[in-house]
Residue, then its C-alpha position, 0 to 999 in steps of 0.5 A: m322160735s326158742k328162748l333158750p339161745l337168747m338165754l344162753g348166750a346171755v349167761l355166757a356174756l356174764f361170766a366173761t366179764a367176771p372178775l377172777a380174782s378173790a381180791q374185792h376193792d372199792h377204790g371209788g370210780h379210779g380204774a380196776h386193780s390187776a388180781v392181787q398175788t398172796n403167799p399163800a396163794d388160794g388153793a393151795m395147801g401145805a407145811a404151816p406158812e409163817t407168814f401172809s403176804a400180798t402183792f399189789e398193783h400200787p402200794m397198799r397196808l394190810t389193814g386187817l386179817v381174820i383166819t378162821p379154821r374150818g369149823g372154829d372160831p377166829i382167829a384175828v391176827t395183829i398187824p403191826a403198823s408198816e408205811a404202803a406198800t407194795t408188797a405188804s407182810v404180816a406174820l403169823p400164829r402156828l395153824a396145826p393140820g386142817n383147812y383154813t380162810f384167812a380173809w383180808t383187807a388193804s388200804g390205799a393213800d388214797n384211803h381206797t380199800m381192798t379184800g380177799r379171801v384165801r383158802y388154805m390148807v395145812h397138812 
């Protein structure tokens, strides 16, 4: 009997349970979070965004944002102090046309953290 059907079933089961969101979180066993919605959205393209925002299931504070242009140096965005909210936003520096990765970090009131990456192309 061939092992191929068994291996194929195991691979399919692995992909069926893989998370679809680009956000990762450390919530100390407090249950799963829904996907984080960002603006700009992952994989989108368009004009240079003036702000970055993330909408969470529970109040969070955006604690870090680094923008890395393809082939360029990372740009750390200054994030002003704020209260936790379900949507966190920060102003962005002017971005020239090109491909960028936005790497963000957020913290909840109970100190759990979430991280994510968004790819965006400025036309």
